[in-house]
mmCIF file as gemmi writes it, N, C-alpha and C atoms, coordinates in Angstrom:
data_model
loop_
_atom_site.group_PDB
_atom_site.id
_atom_site.type_symbol
_atom_site.label_atom_id
_atom_site.label_alt_id
_atom_site.label_comp_id
_atom_site.label_asym_id
_atom_site.label_entity_id
_atom_site.label_seq_id
_atom_site.pdbx_PDB_ins_code
_atom_site.Cartn_x
_atom_site.Cartn_y
_atom_site.Cartn_z
_atom_site.occupancy
_atom_site.B_iso_or_equiv
_atom_site.pdbx_formal_charge
_atom_site.auth_seq_id
_atom_site.auth_asym_id
_atom_site.pdbx_PDB_model_num
ATOM 1 N N . UNK Axp A 1 ? -38.539 32.295 64.675 1 0 ? 1 A 1
ATOM 2 C CA . UNK Axp A 1 ? -37.94 33.515 65.209 1 0 ? 1 A 1
ATOM 3 C C . UNK Axp A 1 ? -36.41 33.454 65.25 1 0 ? 1 A 1
ATOM 4 N N . UNK Axp A 2 ? -35.856 32.247 65.448 1 0 ? 2 A 1
ATOM 5 C CA . UNK Axp A 2 ? -34.4 32.152 65.543 1 0 ? 2 A 1
ATOM 6 C C . UNK Axp A 2 ? -33.749 32.524 64.216 1 0 ? 2 A 1
ATOM 7 N N . UNK Axp A 3 ? -34.342 32.1 63.101 1 0 ? 3 A 1
ATOM 8 C CA . UNK Axp A 3 ? -33.768 32.441 61.802 1 0 ? 3 A 1
ATOM 9 C C . UNK Axp A 3 ? -33.803 33.961 61.607 1 0 ? 3 A 1
ATOM 10 N N . UNK Axp A 4 ? -34.923 34.578 61.926 1 0 ? 4 A 1
ATOM 11 C CA . UNK Axp A 4 ? -35.037 36.032 61.781 1 0 ? 4 A 1
ATOM 12 C C . UNK Axp A 4 ? -34.049 36.768 62.668 1 0 ? 4 A 1
ATOM 13 N N . UNK Axp A 5 ? -33.882 36.277 63.887 1 0 ? 5 A 1
ATOM 14 C CA . UNK Axp A 5 ? -32.942 36.892 64.821 1 0 ? 5 A 1
ATOM 15 C C . UNK Axp A 5 ? -31.511 36.763 64.308 1 0 ? 5 A 1
ATOM 16 N N . UNK Axp A 6 ? -31.151 35.569 63.865 1 0 ? 6 A 1
ATOM 17 C CA . UNK Axp A 6 ? -29.788 35.344 63.363 1 0 ? 6 A 1
ATOM 18 C C . UNK Axp A 6 ? -29.517 36.144 62.094 1 0 ? 6 A 1
ATOM 19 N N . UNK Axp A 7 ? -30.49 36.177 61.211 1 0 ? 7 A 1
ATOM 20 C CA . UNK Axp A 7 ? -30.314 36.914 59.955 1 0 ? 7 A 1
ATOM 21 C C . UNK Axp A 7 ? -30.175 38.41 60.226 1 0 ? 7 A 1
ATOM 22 N N . UNK Axp A 8 ? -31.02 38.945 61.106 1 0 ? 8 A 1
ATOM 23 C CA . UNK Axp A 8 ? -30.948 40.374 61.439 1 0 ? 8 A 1
ATOM 24 C C . UNK Axp A 8 ? -29.624 40.702 62.121 1 0 ? 8 A 1
ATOM 25 N N . UNK Axp A 9 ? -29.164 39.814 63.007 1 0 ? 9 A 1
ATOM 26 C CA . UNK Axp A 9 ? -27.874 40.025 63.675 1 0 ? 9 A 1
ATOM 27 C C . UNK Axp A 9 ? -26.741 40.037 62.655 1 0 ? 9 A 1
ATOM 28 N N . UNK Axp A 10 ? -26.795 39.137 61.687 1 0 ? 10 A 1
ATOM 29 C CA . UNK Axp A 10 ? -25.759 39.096 60.654 1 0 ? 10 A 1
ATOM 30 C C . UNK Axp A 10 ? -25.788 40.368 59.811 1 0 ? 10 A 1
ATOM 31 N N . UNK Axp A 11 ? -26.975 40.857 59.5 1 0 ? 11 A 1
ATOM 32 C CA . UNK Axp A 11 ? -27.082 42.105 58.736 1 0 ? 11 A 1
ATOM 33 C C . UNK Axp A 11 ? -26.484 43.28 59.512 1 0 ? 11 A 1
ATOM 34 N N . UNK Axp A 12 ? -26.774 43.334 60.806 1 0 ? 12 A 1
ATOM 35 C CA . UNK Axp A 12 ? -26.226 44.422 61.625 1 0 ? 12 A 1
ATOM 36 C C . UNK Axp A 12 ? -24.713 44.345 61.713 1 0 ? 12 A 1
ATOM 37 N N . UNK Axp A 13 ? -24.185 43.149 61.854 1 0 ? 13 A 1
ATOM 38 C CA . UNK Axp A 13 ? -22.729 42.997 61.932 1 0 ? 13 A 1
ATOM 39 C C . UNK Axp A 13 ? -22.042 43.381 60.625 1 0 ? 13 A 1
ATOM 40 N N . UNK Axp A 14 ? -22.687 43.078 59.504 1 0 ? 14 A 1
ATOM 41 C CA . UNK Axp A 14 ? -22.113 43.477 58.202 1 0 ? 14 A 1
ATOM 42 C C . UNK Axp A 14 ? -22.239 44.979 57.991 1 0 ? 14 A 1
ATOM 43 N N . UNK Axp A 15 ? -23.358 45.554 58.412 1 0 ? 15 A 1
ATOM 44 C CA . UNK Axp A 15 ? -23.589 46.979 58.18 1 0 ? 15 A 1
ATOM 45 C C . UNK Axp A 15 ? -22.732 47.852 59.099 1 0 ? 15 A 1
ATOM 46 N N . UNK Axp A 16 ? -22.452 47.363 60.304 1 0 ? 16 A 1
ATOM 47 C CA . UNK Axp A 16 ? -21.685 48.136 61.279 1 0 ? 16 A 1
ATOM 48 C C . UNK Axp A 16 ? -20.504 47.297 61.775 1 0 ? 16 A 1
ATOM 49 N N . UNK Axp A 17 ? -19.397 47.35 61.055 1 0 ? 17 A 1
ATOM 50 C CA . UNK Axp A 17 ? -18.253 46.5 61.413 1 0 ? 17 A 1
ATOM 51 C C . UNK Axp A 17 ? -17.637 46.854 62.763 1 0 ? 17 A 1
ATOM 52 N N . UNK Axp A 18 ? -17.949 48.013 63.317 1 0 ? 18 A 1
ATOM 53 C CA . UNK Axp A 18 ? -17.388 48.394 64.613 1 0 ? 18 A 1
ATOM 54 C C . UNK Axp A 18 ? -18.071 47.683 65.777 1 0 ? 18 A 1
ATOM 55 N N . UNK Axp A 19 ? -19.222 47.069 65.511 1 0 ? 19 A 1
ATOM 56 C CA . UNK Axp A 19 ? -19.936 46.353 66.564 1 0 ? 19 A 1
ATOM 57 C C . UNK Axp A 19 ? -19.32 44.977 66.8 1 0 ? 19 A 1
ATOM 58 N N . UNK Axp A 20 ? -19.366 44.563 68.055 1 0 ? 20 A 1
ATOM 59 C CA . UNK Axp A 20 ? -18.906 43.217 68.398 1 0 ? 20 A 1
ATOM 60 C C . UNK Axp A 20 ? -20.124 42.296 68.458 1 0 ? 20 A 1
ATOM 61 N N . UNK Axp A 21 ? -19.928 41.012 68.176 1 0 ? 21 A 1
ATOM 62 C CA . UNK Axp A 21 ? -21.056 40.063 68.209 1 0 ? 21 A 1
ATOM 63 C C . UNK Axp A 21 ? -21.826 40.047 69.54 1 0 ? 21 A 1
ATOM 64 N N . UNK Axp A 22 ? -21.162 40.139 70.709 1 0 ? 22 A 1
ATOM 65 C CA . UNK Axp A 22 ? -21.958 40.155 71.949 1 0 ? 22 A 1
ATOM 66 C C . UNK Axp A 22 ? -22.895 41.366 72.056 1 0 ? 22 A 1
ATOM 67 N N . UNK Axp A 23 ? -22.45 42.51 71.526 1 0 ? 23 A 1
ATOM 68 C CA . UNK Axp A 23 ? -23.319 43.691 71.531 1 0 ? 23 A 1
ATOM 69 C C . UNK Axp A 23 ? -24.573 43.431 70.714 1 0 ? 23 A 1
ATOM 70 N N . UNK Axp A 24 ? -24.384 42.866 69.539 1 0 ? 24 A 1
ATOM 71 C CA . UNK Axp A 24 ? -25.51 42.604 68.647 1 0 ? 24 A 1
ATOM 72 C C . UNK Axp A 24 ? -26.413 41.52 69.248 1 0 ? 24 A 1
ATOM 73 N N . UNK Axp A 25 ? -25.821 40.493 69.846 1 0 ? 25 A 1
ATOM 74 C CA . UNK Axp A 25 ? -26.632 39.434 70.453 1 0 ? 25 A 1
ATOM 75 C C . UNK Axp A 25 ? -27.479 39.98 71.594 1 0 ? 25 A 1
ATOM 76 N N . UNK Axp A 26 ? -26.9 40.848 72.401 1 0 ? 26 A 1
ATOM 77 C CA . UNK Axp A 26 ? -27.651 41.44 73.501 1 0 ? 26 A 1
ATOM 78 C C . UNK Axp A 26 ? -28.787 42.316 72.96 1 0 ? 26 A 1
ATOM 79 N N . UNK Axp A 27 ? -28.497 43.084 71.93 1 0 ? 27 A 1
ATOM 80 C CA . UNK Axp A 27 ? -29.522 43.931 71.325 1 0 ? 27 A 1
ATOM 81 C C . UNK Axp A 27 ? -30.64 43.086 70.729 1 0 ? 27 A 1
ATOM 82 N N . UNK Axp A 28 ? -30.265 42.029 70.028 1 0 ? 28 A 1
ATOM 83 C CA . UNK Axp A 28 ? -31.278 41.176 69.407 1 0 ? 28 A 1
ATOM 84 C C . UNK Axp A 28 ? -32.138 40.471 70.459 1 0 ? 28 A 1
ATOM 85 N N . UNK Axp A 29 ? -31.537 40.048 71.563 1 0 ? 29 A 1
ATOM 86 C CA . UNK Axp A 29 ? -32.307 39.406 72.629 1 0 ? 29 A 1
ATOM 87 C C . UNK Axp A 29 ? -33.34 40.375 73.183 1 0 ? 29 A 1
ATOM 88 N N . UNK Axp A 30 ? -32.938 41.611 73.39 1 0 ? 30 A 1
ATOM 89 C CA . UNK Axp A 30 ? -33.869 42.621 73.889 1 0 ? 30 A 1
ATOM 90 C C . UNK Axp A 30 ? -34.916 42.995 72.856 1 0 ? 30 A 1
ATOM 91 N N . UNK Axp A 31 ? -34.523 43.009 71.608 1 0 ? 31 A 1
ATOM 92 C CA . UNK Axp A 31 ? -35.435 43.388 70.528 1 0 ? 31 A 1
ATOM 93 C C . UNK Axp A 31 ? -36.561 42.375 70.368 1 0 ? 31 A 1
ATOM 94 N N . UNK Axp A 32 ? -36.234 41.107 70.519 1 0 ? 32 A 1
ATOM 95 C CA . UNK Axp A 32 ? -37.239 40.065 70.33 1 0 ? 32 A 1
ATOM 96 C C . UNK Axp A 32 ? -37.935 39.66 71.628 1 0 ? 32 A 1
ATOM 97 N N . UNK Axp A 33 ? -37.599 40.329 72.713 1 0 ? 33 A 1
ATOM 98 C CA . UNK Axp A 33 ? -38.249 40.034 73.991 1 0 ? 33 A 1
ATOM 99 C C . UNK Axp A 33 ? -39.582 40.789 74.016 1 0 ? 33 A 1
ATOM 100 N N . UNK Axp A 34 ? -40.675 40.059 73.904 1 0 ? 34 A 1
ATOM 101 C CA . UNK Axp A 34 ? -41.986 40.713 73.796 1 0 ? 34 A 1
ATOM 102 C C . UNK Axp A 34 ? -42.541 41.152 75.14 1 0 ? 34 A 1
ATOM 103 N N . UNK Axp A 35 ? -41.864 40.834 76.24 1 0 ? 35 A 1
ATOM 104 C CA . UNK Axp A 35 ? -42.352 41.213 77.557 1 0 ? 35 A 1
ATOM 105 C C . UNK Axp A 35 ? -41.921 42.614 77.967 1 0 ? 35 A 1
ATOM 106 N N . UNK Axp A 36 ? -41.164 43.274 77.136 1 0 ? 36 A 1
ATOM 107 C CA . UNK Axp A 36 ? -40.654 44.601 77.483 1 0 ? 36 A 1
ATOM 108 C C . UNK Axp A 36 ? -41.717 45.67 77.247 1 0 ? 36 A 1
ATOM 109 N N . UNK Axp A 37 ? -41.637 46.706 78.044 1 0 ? 37 A 1
ATOM 110 C CA . UNK Axp A 37 ? -42.538 47.842 77.862 1 0 ? 37 A 1
ATOM 111 C C . UNK Axp A 37 ? -41.989 48.735 76.752 1 0 ? 37 A 1
ATOM 112 N N . UNK Axp A 38 ? -42.783 49.702 76.359 1 0 ? 38 A 1
ATOM 113 C CA . UNK Axp A 38 ? -42.351 50.626 75.309 1 0 ? 38 A 1
ATOM 114 C C . UNK Axp A 38 ? -41.156 51.44 75.794 1 0 ? 38 A 1
ATOM 115 N N . UNK Axp A 39 ? -41.167 51.832 77.061 1 0 ? 39 A 1
ATOM 116 C CA . UNK Axp A 39 ? -40.057 52.604 77.621 1 0 ? 39 A 1
ATOM 117 C C . UNK Axp A 39 ? -38.77 51.779 77.617 1 0 ? 39 A 1
ATOM 118 N N . UNK Axp A 40 ? -38.863 50.504 77.978 1 0 ? 40 A 1
ATOM 119 C CA . UNK Axp A 40 ? -37.686 49.63 77.971 1 0 ? 40 A 1
ATOM 120 C C . UNK Axp A 40 ? -37.174 49.442 76.541 1 0 ? 40 A 1
ATOM 121 N N . UNK Axp A 41 ? -38.092 49.32 75.578 1 0 ? 41 A 1
ATOM 122 C CA . UNK Axp A 41 ? -37.689 49.185 74.177 1 0 ? 41 A 1
ATOM 123 C C . UNK Axp A 41 ? -36.962 50.439 73.702 1 0 ? 41 A 1
ATOM 124 N N . UNK Axp A 42 ? -37.5 51.616 74.06 1 0 ? 42 A 1
ATOM 125 C CA . UNK Axp A 42 ? -36.853 52.87 73.654 1 0 ? 42 A 1
ATOM 126 C C . UNK Axp A 42 ? -35.459 52.978 74.258 1 0 ? 42 A 1
ATOM 127 N N . UNK Axp A 43 ? -35.322 52.587 75.519 1 0 ? 43 A 1
ATOM 128 C CA . UNK Axp A 43 ? -34.006 52.636 76.158 1 0 ? 43 A 1
ATOM 129 C C . UNK Axp A 43 ? -33.033 51.669 75.498 1 0 ? 43 A 1
ATOM 130 N N . UNK Axp A 44 ? -33.51 50.478 75.155 1 0 ? 44 A 1
ATOM 131 C CA . UNK Axp A 44 ? -32.67 49.502 74.467 1 0 ? 44 A 1
ATOM 132 C C . UNK Axp A 44 ? -32.204 50.053 73.121 1 0 ? 44 A 1
ATOM 133 N N . UNK Axp A 45 ? -33.131 50.634 72.38 1 0 ? 45 A 1
ATOM 134 C CA . UNK Axp A 45 ? -32.795 51.187 71.068 1 0 ? 45 A 1
ATOM 135 C C . UNK Axp A 45 ? -31.823 52.355 71.191 1 0 ? 45 A 1
ATOM 136 N N . UNK Axp A 46 ? -32.05 53.244 72.152 1 0 ? 46 A 1
ATOM 137 C CA . UNK Axp A 46 ? -31.131 54.365 72.38 1 0 ? 46 A 1
ATOM 138 C C . UNK Axp A 46 ? -29.733 53.865 72.714 1 0 ? 46 A 1
ATOM 139 N N . UNK Axp A 47 ? -29.658 52.919 73.634 1 0 ? 47 A 1
ATOM 140 C CA . UNK Axp A 47 ? -28.353 52.404 74.032 1 0 ? 47 A 1
ATOM 141 C C . UNK Axp A 47 ? -27.614 51.814 72.845 1 0 ? 47 A 1
ATOM 142 N N . UNK Axp A 48 ? -28.344 51.094 72.006 1 0 ? 48 A 1
ATOM 143 C CA . UNK Axp A 48 ? -27.723 50.491 70.825 1 0 ? 48 A 1
ATOM 144 C C . UNK Axp A 48 ? -27.234 51.575 69.866 1 0 ? 48 A 1
ATOM 145 N N . UNK Axp A 49 ? -28.039 52.579 69.632 1 0 ? 49 A 1
ATOM 146 C CA . UNK Axp A 49 ? -27.643 53.639 68.704 1 0 ? 49 A 1
ATOM 147 C C . UNK Axp A 49 ? -26.447 54.426 69.235 1 0 ? 49 A 1
ATOM 148 N N . UNK Axp A 50 ? -26.398 54.63 70.527 1 0 ? 50 A 1
ATOM 149 C CA . UNK Axp A 50 ? -25.275 55.355 71.109 1 0 ? 50 A 1
ATOM 150 C C . UNK Axp A 50 ? -23.995 54.533 70.999 1 0 ? 50 A 1
ATOM 151 N N . UNK Axp A 51 ? -24.113 53.211 71.053 1 0 ? 51 A 1
ATOM 152 C CA . UNK Axp A 51 ? -22.937 52.354 70.925 1 0 ? 51 A 1
ATOM 153 C C . UNK Axp A 51 ? -22.313 52.428 69.533 1 0 ? 51 A 1
ATOM 154 N N . UNK Axp A 52 ? -23.096 52.779 68.556 1 0 ? 52 A 1
ATOM 155 C CA . UNK Axp A 52 ? -22.572 52.862 67.191 1 0 ? 52 A 1
ATOM 156 C C . UNK Axp A 52 ? -21.64 54.064 67.082 1 0 ? 52 A 1
ATOM 157 N N . UNK Axp A 53 ? -20.452 53.845 66.653 1 0 ? 53 A 1
ATOM 158 C CA . UNK Axp A 53 ? -19.527 54.969 66.522 1 0 ? 53 A 1
ATOM 159 C C . UNK Axp A 53 ? -19.871 55.819 65.303 1 0 ? 53 A 1
ATOM 160 N N . UNK Axp A 54 ? -20.638 55.261 64.369 1 0 ? 54 A 1
ATOM 161 C CA . UNK Axp A 54 ? -21.044 56.028 63.197 1 0 ? 54 A 1
ATOM 162 C C . UNK Axp A 54 ? -22.203 56.961 63.511 1 0 ? 54 A 1
ATOM 163 N N . UNK Axp A 55 ? -22.786 56.792 64.663 1 0 ? 55 A 1
ATOM 164 C CA . UNK Axp A 55 ? -23.943 57.586 65.059 1 0 ? 55 A 1
ATOM 165 C C . UNK Axp A 55 ? -23.432 58.85 65.718 1 0 ? 55 A 1
ATOM 166 N N . UNK Axp A 56 ? -23.637 59.995 65.09 1 0 ? 56 A 1
ATOM 167 C CA . UNK Axp A 56 ? -23.067 61.233 65.604 1 0 ? 56 A 1
ATOM 168 C C . UNK Axp A 56 ? -23.871 61.786 66.765 1 0 ? 56 A 1
ATOM 169 N N . UNK Axp A 57 ? -23.252 62.65 67.543 1 0 ? 57 A 1
ATOM 170 C CA . UNK Axp A 57 ? -23.901 63.238 68.729 1 0 ? 57 A 1
ATOM 171 C C . UNK Axp A 57 ? -25.08 64.123 68.328 1 0 ? 57 A 1
ATOM 172 N N . UNK Axp A 58 ? -25.029 64.708 67.148 1 0 ? 58 A 1
ATOM 173 C CA . UNK Axp A 58 ? -26.122 65.572 66.703 1 0 ? 58 A 1
ATOM 174 C C . UNK Axp A 58 ? -27.394 64.762 66.45 1 0 ? 58 A 1
ATOM 175 N N . UNK Axp A 59 ? -27.237 63.536 65.972 1 0 ? 59 A 1
ATOM 176 C CA . UNK Axp A 59 ? -28.391 62.722 65.62 1 0 ? 59 A 1
ATOM 177 C C . UNK Axp A 59 ? -29.153 62.221 66.83 1 0 ? 59 A 1
ATOM 178 N N . UNK Axp A 60 ? -28.498 62.094 67.983 1 0 ? 60 A 1
ATOM 179 C CA . UNK Axp A 60 ? -29.181 61.496 69.118 1 0 ? 60 A 1
ATOM 180 C C . UNK Axp A 60 ? -29.995 62.488 69.937 1 0 ? 60 A 1
ATOM 181 N N . UNK Axp A 61 ? -29.992 63.737 69.601 1 0 ? 61 A 1
ATOM 182 C CA . UNK Axp A 61 ? -30.75 64.728 70.354 1 0 ? 61 A 1
ATOM 183 C C . UNK Axp A 61 ? -32.246 64.476 70.276 1 0 ? 61 A 1
ATOM 184 N N . UNK Axp A 62 ? -32.735 64.027 69.138 1 0 ? 62 A 1
ATOM 185 C CA . UNK Axp A 62 ? -34.171 63.802 69.006 1 0 ? 62 A 1
ATOM 186 C C . UNK Axp A 62 ? -34.637 62.551 69.745 1 0 ? 62 A 1
ATOM 187 N N . UNK Axp A 63 ? -33.707 61.721 70.194 1 0 ? 63 A 1
ATOM 188 C CA . UNK Axp A 63 ? -34.088 60.551 70.973 1 0 ? 63 A 1
ATOM 189 C C . UNK Axp A 63 ? -34.631 60.937 72.343 1 0 ? 63 A 1
ATOM 190 N N . UNK Axp A 64 ? -34.246 62.113 72.815 1 0 ? 64 A 1
ATOM 191 C CA . UNK Axp A 64 ? -34.632 62.546 74.148 1 0 ? 64 A 1
ATOM 192 C C . UNK Axp A 64 ? -35.657 63.679 74.124 1 0 ? 64 A 1
ATOM 193 N N . UNK Axp A 65 ? -36.3 63.905 73.002 1 0 ? 65 A 1
ATOM 194 C CA . UNK Axp A 65 ? -37.246 65.006 72.867 1 0 ? 65 A 1
ATOM 195 C C . UNK Axp A 65 ? -38.421 64.873 73.828 1 0 ? 65 A 1
ATOM 196 N N . UNK Axp A 66 ? -38.995 63.687 73.92 1 0 ? 66 A 1
ATOM 197 C CA . UNK Axp A 66 ? -40.152 63.501 74.792 1 0 ? 66 A 1
ATOM 198 C C . UNK Axp A 66 ? -39.804 63.799 76.246 1 0 ? 66 A 1
ATOM 199 N N . UNK Axp A 67 ? -38.652 63.316 76.693 1 0 ? 67 A 1
ATOM 200 C CA . UNK Axp A 67 ? -38.246 63.531 78.079 1 0 ? 67 A 1
ATOM 201 C C . UNK Axp A 67 ? -37.984 65.009 78.348 1 0 ? 67 A 1
ATOM 202 N N . UNK Axp A 68 ? -37.341 65.704 77.393 1 0 ? 68 A 1
ATOM 203 C CA . UNK Axp A 68 ? -37.082 67.139 77.58 1 0 ? 68 A 1
ATOM 204 C C . UNK Axp A 68 ? -38.377 67.928 77.636 1 0 ? 68 A 1
ATOM 205 N N . UNK Axp A 69 ? -39.33 67.593 76.784 1 0 ? 69 A 1
ATOM 206 C CA . UNK Axp A 69 ? -40.612 68.287 76.8 1 0 ? 69 A 1
ATOM 207 C C . UNK Axp A 69 ? -41.334 68.071 78.125 1 0 ? 69 A 1
ATOM 208 N N . UNK Axp A 70 ? -41.313 66.848 78.623 1 0 ? 70 A 1
ATOM 209 C CA . UNK Axp A 70 ? -41.948 66.553 79.902 1 0 ? 70 A 1
ATOM 210 C C . UNK Axp A 70 ? -41.276 67.321 81.032 1 0 ? 70 A 1
ATOM 211 N N . UNK Axp A 71 ? -39.951 67.397 81.015 1 0 ? 71 A 1
ATOM 212 C CA . UNK Axp A 71 ? -39.234 68.149 82.043 1 0 ? 71 A 1
ATOM 213 C C . UNK Axp A 71 ? -39.579 69.633 81.975 1 0 ? 71 A 1
ATOM 214 N N . UNK Axp A 72 ? -39.686 70.178 80.758 1 0 ? 72 A 1
ATOM 215 C CA . UNK Axp A 72 ? -40.053 71.587 80.605 1 0 ? 72 A 1
ATOM 216 C C . UNK Axp A 72 ? -41.449 71.845 81.154 1 0 ? 72 A 1
ATOM 217 N N . UNK Axp A 73 ? -42.39 70.956 80.845 1 0 ? 73 A 1
ATOM 218 C CA . UNK Axp A 73 ? -43.754 71.118 81.341 1 0 ? 73 A 1
ATOM 219 C C . UNK Axp A 73 ? -43.797 71.038 82.86 1 0 ? 73 A 1
ATOM 220 N N . UNK Axp A 74 ? -43.054 70.095 83.427 1 0 ? 74 A 1
ATOM 221 C CA . UNK Axp A 74 ? -43.036 69.952 84.883 1 0 ? 74 A 1
ATOM 222 C C . UNK Axp A 74 ? -42.408 71.17 85.54 1 0 ? 74 A 1
ATOM 223 N N . UNK Axp A 75 ? -41.347 71.708 84.954 1 0 ? 75 A 1
ATOM 224 C CA . UNK Axp A 75 ? -40.7 72.896 85.511 1 0 ? 75 A 1
ATOM 225 C C . UNK Axp A 75 ? -41.629 74.105 85.423 1 0 ? 75 A 1
ATOM 226 N N . UNK Axp A 76 ? -42.33 74.235 84.294 1 0 ? 76 A 1
ATOM 227 C CA . UNK Axp A 76 ? -43.256 75.36 84.137 1 0 ? 76 A 1
ATOM 228 C C . UNK Axp A 76 ? -44.402 75.26 85.133 1 0 ? 76 A 1
ATOM 229 N N . UNK Axp A 77 ? -44.918 74.065 85.346 1 0 ? 77 A 1
ATOM 230 C CA . UNK Axp A 77 ? -46.004 73.882 86.299 1 0 ? 77 A 1
ATOM 231 C C . UNK Axp A 77 ? -45.525 74.142 87.732 1 0 ? 77 A 1
ATOM 232 N N . UNK Axp A 78 ? -44.322 73.706 88.06 1 0 ? 78 A 1
ATOM 233 C CA . UNK Axp A 78 ? -43.769 73.959 89.399 1 0 ? 78 A 1
ATOM 234 C C . UNK Axp A 78 ? -43.585 75.448 89.628 1 0 ? 78 A 1
ATOM 235 N N . UNK Axp A 79 ? -43.102 76.149 88.596 1 0 ? 79 A 1
ATOM 236 C CA . UNK Axp A 79 ? -42.942 77.6 88.708 1 0 ? 79 A 1
ATOM 237 C C . UNK Axp A 79 ? -44.294 78.288 88.864 1 0 ? 79 A 1
ATOM 238 N N . UNK Axp A 80 ? -45.265 77.829 88.126 1 0 ? 80 A 1
ATOM 239 C CA . UNK Axp A 80 ? -46.611 78.407 88.211 1 0 ? 80 A 1
ATOM 240 C C . UNK Axp A 80 ? -47.205 78.194 89.602 1 0 ? 80 A 1
ATOM 241 N N . UNK Axp A 81 ? -47.038 76.99 90.14 1 0 ? 81 A 1
ATOM 242 C CA . UNK Axp A 81 ? -47.545 76.702 91.48 1 0 ? 81 A 1
ATOM 243 C C . UNK Axp A 81 ? -46.84 77.558 92.536 1 0 ? 81 A 1
ATOM 244 N N . UNK Axp A 82 ? -45.548 77.764 92.354 1 0 ? 82 A 1
ATOM 245 C CA . UNK Axp A 82 ? -44.789 78.607 93.278 1 0 ? 82 A 1
ATOM 246 C C . UNK Axp A 82 ? -45.305 80.038 93.238 1 0 ? 82 A 1
ATOM 247 N N . UNK Axp A 83 ? -45.558 80.535 92.021 1 0 ? 83 A 1
ATOM 248 C CA . UNK Axp A 83 ? -46.049 81.909 91.891 1 0 ? 83 A 1
ATOM 249 C C . UNK Axp A 83 ? -47.482 82.045 92.384 1 0 ? 83 A 1
ATOM 250 N N . UNK Axp A 84 ? -48.282 80.987 92.249 1 0 ? 84 A 1
ATOM 251 C CA . UNK Axp A 84 ? -49.649 81.025 92.763 1 0 ? 84 A 1
ATOM 252 C C . UNK Axp A 84 ? -49.677 81.083 94.293 1 0 ? 84 A 1
ATOM 253 N N . UNK Axp A 85 ? -48.668 80.5 94.912 1 0 ? 85 A 1
ATOM 254 C CA . UNK Axp A 85 ? -48.62 80.446 96.37 1 0 ? 85 A 1
ATOM 255 C C . UNK Axp A 85 ? -48.356 81.816 96.99 1 0 ? 85 A 1
ATOM 256 N N . UNK Axp A 86 ? -47.734 82.718 96.212 1 0 ? 86 A 1
ATOM 257 C CA . UNK Axp A 86 ? -47.432 84.06 96.722 1 0 ? 86 A 1
ATOM 258 C C . UNK Axp A 86 ? -48.374 85.053 96.054 1 0 ? 86 A 1
ATOM 259 N N . UNK Axp A 87 ? -49.233 85.7 96.844 1 0 ? 87 A 1
ATOM 260 C CA . UNK Axp A 87 ? -50.174 86.661 96.256 1 0 ? 87 A 1
ATOM 261 C C . UNK Axp A 87 ? -49.44 87.803 95.536 1 0 ? 87 A 1
ATOM 262 N N . UNK Axp A 88 ? -49.934 88.136 94.368 1 0 ? 88 A 1
ATOM 263 C CA . UNK Axp A 88 ? -49.402 89.255 93.604 1 0 ? 88 A 1
ATOM 264 C C . UNK Axp A 88 ? -48.346 88.886 92.58 1 0 ? 88 A 1
ATOM 265 N N . UNK Axp A 89 ? -47.864 87.66 92.576 1 0 ? 89 A 1
ATOM 266 C CA . UNK Axp A 89 ? -46.853 87.274 91.594 1 0 ? 89 A 1
ATOM 267 C C . UNK Axp A 89 ? -47.459 86.892 90.248 1 0 ? 89 A 1
ATOM 268 N N . UNK Axp A 90 ? -48.719 86.544 90.225 1 0 ? 90 A 1
ATOM 269 C CA . UNK Axp A 90 ? -49.384 86.162 88.978 1 0 ? 90 A 1
ATOM 270 C C . UNK Axp A 90 ? -50.18 87.347 88.453 1 0 ? 90 A 1
ATOM 271 N N . UNK Axp A 91 ? -50.125 87.557 87.163 1 0 ? 91 A 1
ATOM 272 C CA . UNK Axp A 91 ? -50.964 88.574 86.536 1 0 ? 91 A 1
ATOM 273 C C . UNK Axp A 91 ? -52.397 88.065 86.553 1 0 ? 91 A 1
ATOM 274 N N . UNK Axp A 92 ? -53.36 88.965 86.629 1 0 ? 92 A 1
ATOM 275 C CA . UNK Axp A 92 ? -54.775 88.515 86.651 1 0 ? 92 A 1
ATOM 276 C C . UNK Axp A 92 ? -55.148 87.662 85.451 1 0 ? 92 A 1
ATOM 277 N N . UNK Axp A 93 ? -54.561 87.896 84.296 1 0 ? 93 A 1
ATOM 278 C CA . UNK Axp A 93 ? -54.861 87.115 83.108 1 0 ? 93 A 1
ATOM 279 C C . UNK Axp A 93 ? -54.274 85.704 83.15 1 0 ? 93 A 1
ATOM 280 N N . UNK Axp A 94 ? -53.261 85.489 84.006 1 0 ? 94 A 1
ATOM 281 C CA . UNK Axp A 94 ? -52.631 84.182 84.112 1 0 ? 94 A 1
ATOM 282 C C . UNK Axp A 94 ? -53.324 83.26 85.119 1 0 ? 94 A 1
ATOM 283 N N . UNK Axp A 95 ? -54.184 83.822 85.938 1 0 ? 95 A 1
ATOM 284 C CA . UNK Axp A 95 ? -54.836 83.033 86.98 1 0 ? 95 A 1
ATOM 285 C C . UNK Axp A 95 ? -56.147 82.464 86.453 1 0 ? 95 A 1
ATOM 286 N N . UNK Axp A 96 ? -56.286 81.142 86.518 1 0 ? 96 A 1
ATOM 287 C CA . UNK Axp A 96 ? -57.542 80.504 86.155 1 0 ? 96 A 1
ATOM 288 C C . UNK Axp A 96 ? -58.51 80.66 87.302 1 0 ? 96 A 1
ATOM 289 N N . UNK Axp A 97 ? -59.809 80.644 86.997 1 0 ? 97 A 1
ATOM 290 C CA . UNK Axp A 97 ? -60.805 80.728 88.045 1 0 ? 97 A 1
ATOM 291 C C . UNK Axp A 97 ? -60.735 79.499 88.958 1 0 ? 97 A 1
ATOM 292 N N . UNK Axp A 98 ? -60.27 78.377 88.426 1 0 ? 98 A 1
ATOM 293 C CA . UNK Axp A 98 ? -60.166 77.157 89.223 1 0 ? 98 A 1
ATOM 294 C C . UNK Axp A 98 ? -59.1 77.292 90.301 1 0 ? 98 A 1
ATOM 295 N N . UNK Axp A 99 ? -58.088 78.148 90.076 1 0 ? 99 A 1
ATOM 296 C CA . UNK Axp A 99 ? -56.979 78.298 91.008 1 0 ? 99 A 1
ATOM 297 C C . UNK Axp A 99 ? -57.356 79.136 92.226 1 0 ? 99 A 1
ATOM 298 N N . UNK Axp A 100 ? -58.441 79.863 92.162 1 0 ? 100 A 1
ATOM 299 C CA . UNK Axp A 100 ? -58.836 80.748 93.275 1 0 ? 100 A 1
ATOM 300 C C . UNK Axp A 100 ? -59.561 80.028 94.348 1 0 ? 100 A 1
């Protein structure tokens, strides 16, 4: 694993000259740490990509798609629950039989 880690770090340093060796070493340590969860891995990868100055702001929007979708769903459900709490705010077609 050490050879693979060192070789990958060298490739990253050659490909992205704006990166400093400590940044790459920290990224590689996190990348090869098998005890991390998927969420921790995604955060590590996002942080690394954001550190790249060649990585434009437009490209990083899709990194947060899952979180935005979850927030939208939670907001919609909260709004629905709020409207269910007040009689007459929901159209009859929007009310499930389970909600009654």
